[in-house]
Short mmCIF file of the C-alpha atoms (twelve columns), coordinates in Angstrom:
data_MODEL
# 
_entry.id   MODEL 
# 
loop_
_atom_site.group_PDB 
_atom_site.id 
_atom_site.type_symbol 
_atom_site.label_atom_id 
_atom_site.label_alt_id 
_atom_site.label_comp_id 
_atom_site.label_asym_id 
_atom_site.label_seq_id 
_atom_site.Cartn_x 
_atom_site.Cartn_y 
_atom_site.Cartn_z 
_atom_site.pdbx_PDB_model_num 
ATOM 1   C CA . UNK A 1   -15.421 -15.491 91.834 1 
ATOM 2   C CA . UNK A 2   -13.642 -18.912 90.191 1 
ATOM 3   C CA . UNK A 3   -13.016 -18.243 87.272 1 
ATOM 4   C CA . UNK A 4   -12.090 -21.287 84.707 1 
ATOM 5   C CA . UNK A 5   -8.919  -20.731 82.422 1 
ATOM 6   C CA . UNK A 6   -8.323  -22.251 78.963 1 
ATOM 7   C CA . UNK A 7   -5.168  -21.822 77.239 1 
ATOM 8   C CA . UNK A 8   -4.214  -21.888 73.600 1 
ATOM 9   C CA . UNK A 9   -0.719  -22.721 73.024 1 
ATOM 10  C CA . UNK A 10  -0.623  -21.802 69.249 1 
ATOM 11  C CA . UNK A 11  -2.929  -20.768 66.686 1 
ATOM 12  C CA . UNK A 12  -5.004  -23.071 65.351 1 
ATOM 13  C CA . UNK A 13  -4.711  -25.219 68.078 1 
ATOM 14  C CA . UNK A 14  -7.422  -26.463 70.375 1 
ATOM 15  C CA . UNK A 15  -8.119  -24.093 73.938 1 
ATOM 16  C CA . UNK A 16  -7.386  -26.772 76.813 1 
ATOM 17  C CA . UNK A 17  -8.626  -26.240 80.798 1 
ATOM 18  C CA . UNK A 18  -5.088  -25.448 82.748 1 
ATOM 19  C CA . UNK A 19  -6.667  -24.209 85.716 1 
ATOM 20  C CA . UNK A 20  -8.355  -21.519 86.980 1 
ATOM 21  C CA . UNK A 21  -8.259  -18.325 88.947 1 
ATOM 22  C CA . UNK A 22  -10.047 -16.098 91.642 1 
ATOM 23  C CA . UNK A 23  -10.978 -12.512 90.481 1 
ATOM 24  C CA . UNK A 24  -14.110 -10.118 91.381 1 
ATOM 25  C CA . UNK A 25  -14.564 -9.727  87.511 1 
ATOM 26  C CA . UNK A 26  -13.624 -10.762 83.515 1 
ATOM 27  C CA . UNK A 27  -11.282 -7.561  83.490 1 
ATOM 28  C CA . UNK A 28  -9.073  -8.871  86.378 1 
ATOM 29  C CA . UNK A 29  -9.531  -12.545 85.401 1 
ATOM 30  C CA . UNK A 30  -7.888  -11.811 82.436 1 
ATOM 31  C CA . UNK A 31  -5.058  -10.089 84.206 1 
ATOM 32  C CA . UNK A 32  -4.425  -12.930 86.799 1 
ATOM 33  C CA . UNK A 33  -4.561  -15.482 83.778 1 
ATOM 34  C CA . UNK A 34  -2.283  -13.933 81.474 1 
ATOM 35  C CA . UNK A 35  -0.232  -13.469 84.848 1 
ATOM 36  C CA . UNK A 36  -0.133  -17.251 85.855 1 
ATOM 37  C CA . UNK A 37  -1.245  -19.179 82.953 1 
ATOM 38  C CA . UNK A 38  -0.069  -17.292 79.567 1 
ATOM 39  C CA . UNK A 39  4.027   -16.642 81.011 1 
ATOM 40  C CA . UNK A 40  6.389   -19.539 81.229 1 
ATOM 41  C CA . UNK A 41  3.861   -22.033 78.260 1 
ATOM 42  C CA . UNK A 42  4.183   -20.859 75.006 1 
ATOM 43  C CA . UNK A 43  0.804   -18.871 74.237 1 
ATOM 44  C CA . UNK A 44  -0.976  -17.539 71.690 1 
ATOM 45  C CA . UNK A 45  -5.107  -16.856 73.433 1 
ATOM 46  C CA . UNK A 46  -6.301  -17.737 76.805 1 
ATOM 47  C CA . UNK A 47  -10.495 -17.990 77.343 1 
ATOM 48  C CA . UNK A 48  -11.914 -17.404 81.130 1 
ATOM 49  C CA . UNK A 49  -15.192 -18.225 81.890 1 
ATOM 50  C CA . UNK A 50  -16.780 -17.865 85.958 1 
ATOM 51  C CA . UNK A 51  -16.571 -21.426 87.225 1 
ATOM 52  C CA . UNK A 52  -20.377 -20.937 87.997 1 
ATOM 53  C CA . UNK A 53  -21.225 -20.778 84.475 1 
ATOM 54  C CA . UNK A 54  -19.660 -24.284 83.171 1 
ATOM 55  C CA . UNK A 55  -22.017 -26.987 83.071 1 
ATOM 56  C CA . UNK A 56  -20.276 -29.591 84.357 1 
ATOM 57  C CA . UNK A 57  -17.464 -28.660 85.924 1 
ATOM 58  C CA . UNK A 58  -19.243 -30.366 89.584 1 
ATOM 59  C CA . UNK A 59  -21.962 -32.040 88.285 1 
ATOM 60  C CA . UNK A 60  -25.423 -30.433 86.574 1 
ATOM 61  C CA . UNK A 61  -25.860 -26.875 87.726 1 
ATOM 62  C CA . UNK A 62  -27.944 -24.642 85.854 1 
ATOM 63  C CA . UNK A 63  -25.284 -22.337 83.213 1 
ATOM 64  C CA . UNK A 64  -27.491 -19.827 83.565 1 
ATOM 65  C CA . UNK A 65  -30.628 -18.378 81.919 1 
ATOM 66  C CA . UNK A 66  -31.362 -18.910 78.175 1 
ATOM 67  C CA . UNK A 67  -32.805 -17.078 76.081 1 
ATOM 68  C CA . UNK A 68  -33.808 -18.870 72.524 1 
ATOM 69  C CA . UNK A 69  -30.938 -20.486 70.232 1 
ATOM 70  C CA . UNK A 70  -27.891 -20.132 72.435 1 
ATOM 71  C CA . UNK A 71  -24.481 -21.018 70.870 1 
ATOM 72  C CA . UNK A 72  -22.298 -23.718 73.234 1 
ATOM 73  C CA . UNK A 73  -18.578 -23.991 73.716 1 
ATOM 74  C CA . UNK A 74  -18.249 -27.295 74.002 1 
ATOM 75  C CA . UNK A 75  -14.966 -28.647 76.393 1 
ATOM 76  C CA . UNK A 76  -14.042 -32.869 76.574 1 
ATOM 77  C CA . UNK A 77  -12.407 -34.376 78.607 1 
ATOM 78  C CA . UNK A 78  -9.700  -37.276 76.834 1 
ATOM 79  C CA . UNK A 79  -8.917  -39.626 79.368 1 
ATOM 80  C CA . UNK A 80  -10.076 -39.738 83.000 1 
ATOM 81  C CA . UNK A 81  -8.218  -36.987 85.250 1 
ATOM 82  C CA . UNK A 82  -6.775  -35.283 81.860 1 
ATOM 83  C CA . UNK A 83  -7.854  -31.585 80.519 1 
ATOM 84  C CA . UNK A 84  -10.583 -30.336 79.394 1 
ATOM 85  C CA . UNK A 85  -10.497 -29.880 75.667 1 
ATOM 86  C CA . UNK A 86  -12.156 -27.217 72.895 1 
ATOM 87  C CA . UNK A 87  -13.717 -29.892 70.686 1 
ATOM 88  C CA . UNK A 88  -16.583 -27.002 69.054 1 
ATOM 89  C CA . UNK A 89  -20.048 -25.729 69.127 1 
ATOM 90  C CA . UNK A 90  -23.193 -26.337 69.628 1 
ATOM 91  C CA . UNK A 91  -26.825 -24.431 69.272 1 
ATOM 92  C CA . UNK A 92  -29.366 -24.749 71.094 1 
ATOM 93  C CA . UNK A 93  -31.781 -22.804 73.981 1 
ATOM 94  C CA . UNK A 94  -31.807 -24.809 76.553 1 
ATOM 95  C CA . UNK A 95  -29.256 -26.103 78.745 1 
ATOM 96  C CA . UNK A 96  -30.647 -30.308 78.811 1 
ATOM 97  C CA . UNK A 97  -30.451 -29.874 74.946 1 
ATOM 98  C CA . UNK A 98  -27.371 -28.262 74.640 1 
ATOM 99  C CA . UNK A 99  -25.580 -31.497 76.425 1 
ATOM 100 C CA . UNK A 100 -27.798 -34.302 74.341 1 
ATOM 101 C CA . UNK A 101 -26.306 -32.059 71.895 1 
ATOM 102 C CA . UNK A 102 -22.546 -32.264 72.623 1 
ATOM 103 C CA . UNK A 103 -22.845 -35.902 73.821 1 
ATOM 104 C CA . UNK A 104 -25.216 -36.819 70.073 1 
ATOM 105 C CA . UNK A 105 -22.042 -34.784 68.300 1 
ATOM 106 C CA . UNK A 106 -18.520 -35.290 70.322 1 
ATOM 107 C CA . UNK A 107 -19.455 -38.811 71.628 1 
ATOM 108 C CA . UNK A 108 -18.904 -38.311 75.462 1 
ATOM 109 C CA . UNK A 109 -18.677 -41.685 76.814 1 
ATOM 110 C CA . UNK A 110 -19.316 -40.134 80.511 1 
ATOM 111 C CA . UNK A 111 -21.180 -37.072 80.938 1 
ATOM 112 C CA . UNK A 112 -19.011 -35.539 83.280 1 
ATOM 113 C CA . UNK A 113 -16.367 -35.764 80.710 1 
ATOM 114 C CA . UNK A 114 -18.396 -32.773 78.763 1 
ATOM 115 C CA . UNK A 115 -18.104 -29.323 80.163 1 
ATOM 116 C CA . UNK A 116 -20.501 -26.705 78.608 1 
ATOM 117 C CA . UNK A 117 -20.506 -23.103 78.911 1 
ATOM 118 C CA . UNK A 118 -22.272 -20.238 76.808 1 
ATOM 119 C CA . UNK A 119 -20.264 -18.981 74.326 1 
ATOM 120 C CA . UNK A 120 -21.555 -15.293 75.267 1 
ATOM 121 C CA . UNK A 121 -19.373 -15.816 78.660 1 
ATOM 122 C CA . UNK A 122 -16.007 -16.145 77.726 1 
ATOM 123 C CA . UNK A 123 -13.904 -13.629 77.271 1 
ATOM 124 C CA . UNK A 124 -10.569 -13.838 75.409 1 
ATOM 125 C CA . UNK A 125 -7.128  -12.472 76.213 1 
ATOM 126 C CA . UNK A 126 -4.966  -12.754 73.100 1 
ATOM 127 C CA . UNK A 127 -1.513  -12.691 71.722 1 
ATOM 128 C CA . UNK A 128 -2.004  -9.355  70.895 1 
ATOM 129 C CA . UNK A 129 -3.338  -7.873  73.722 1 
ATOM 130 C CA . UNK A 130 -0.486  -8.847  75.766 1 
ATOM 131 C CA . UNK A 131 3.306   -10.591 75.443 1 
ATOM 132 C CA . UNK A 132 2.843   -14.041 76.570 1 
ATOM 133 C CA . UNK A 133 4.773   -16.769 76.938 1 
ATOM 134 C CA . UNK A 134 9.272   -16.340 76.883 1 
ATOM 135 C CA . UNK A 135 11.704  -17.815 79.673 1 
ATOM 136 C CA . UNK A 136 12.147  -16.447 83.019 1 
ATOM 137 C CA . UNK A 137 14.555  -13.906 82.527 1 
ATOM 138 C CA . UNK A 138 17.939  -15.560 85.468 1 
ATOM 139 C CA . UNK A 139 20.022  -12.707 85.542 1 
ATOM 140 C CA . UNK A 140 19.270  -11.985 89.131 1 
ATOM 141 C CA . UNK A 141 20.189  -15.713 90.139 1 
ATOM 142 C CA . UNK A 142 24.281  -15.214 88.712 1 
ATOM 143 C CA . UNK A 143 26.371  -15.315 91.908 1 
ATOM 144 C CA . UNK A 144 29.366  -12.204 91.488 1 
ATOM 145 C CA . UNK A 145 32.867  -14.460 91.464 1 
ATOM 146 C CA . UNK A 146 35.790  -12.804 90.332 1 
ATOM 147 C CA . UNK A 147 35.649  -16.733 88.800 1 
ATOM 148 C CA . UNK A 148 33.619  -14.758 86.071 1 
ATOM 149 C CA . UNK A 149 34.018  -17.386 82.768 1 
ATOM 150 C CA . UNK A 150 30.674  -20.003 83.591 1 
ATOM 151 C CA . UNK A 151 28.677  -17.224 84.125 1 
ATOM 152 C CA . UNK A 152 29.221  -15.090 81.614 1 
ATOM 153 C CA . UNK A 153 28.866  -18.174 79.552 1 
ATOM 154 C CA . UNK A 154 25.462  -18.176 81.325 1 
ATOM 155 C CA . UNK A 155 24.105  -15.005 80.821 1 
ATOM 156 C CA . UNK A 156 24.831  -15.766 77.246 1 
ATOM 157 C CA . UNK A 157 22.761  -18.457 77.082 1 
ATOM 158 C CA . UNK A 158 19.805  -17.101 78.713 1 
ATOM 159 C CA . UNK A 159 20.219  -13.685 76.552 1 
ATOM 160 C CA . UNK A 160 19.632  -15.795 73.996 1 
ATOM 161 C CA . UNK A 161 16.730  -17.845 76.279 1 
ATOM 162 C CA . UNK A 162 15.665  -14.838 75.819 1 
ATOM 163 C CA . UNK A 163 15.817  -13.274 71.852 1 
ATOM 164 C CA . UNK A 164 14.884  -16.766 71.528 1 
ATOM 165 C CA . UNK A 165 11.549  -16.314 72.127 1 
ATOM 166 C CA . UNK A 166 10.593  -13.120 71.403 1 
ATOM 167 C CA . UNK A 167 10.850  -14.199 68.102 1 
ATOM 168 C CA . UNK A 168 8.164   -16.942 68.903 1 
ATOM 169 C CA . UNK A 169 6.706   -14.581 69.954 1 
ATOM 170 C CA . UNK A 170 6.696   -13.220 66.432 1 
ATOM 171 C CA . UNK A 171 8.699   -9.083  68.188 1 
ATOM 172 C CA . UNK A 172 12.314  -8.556  66.522 1 
# 
């Protein structure tokens, strides 16, 4: 099963589509997305949603059964070829109603620029649950030679990067 992944870089910023992962269920999708999409860039939160439940990914799919008033999360693509970014929510009782409400509220000129997903299908993983981001420890790359000064400087710089990344994540 394919899961669409949306990344939030910092609190208050919108979630932006960053790719997808293949996983058998939501728990594994959250784990895989943390490893694949939350590892290198600053990340506060990730949302995962089953691709088959995201209306607009490949056209006009049915985004799942609707039982009464439903909250739909709306993502808009600002420019052709760009990423879809969270822009808000709409509440309706049908897929077509959600598309119409999203189009009216978020002003999409191109109907394919909007993605809609029922909020109940979105799984979230936050920085409180996982240590995201930082820089990769590069110590394994350092060659051990008799001339240790350049390597020592690179090791010190890498250690400083690790400390700074840890502080950005709020861990001392």
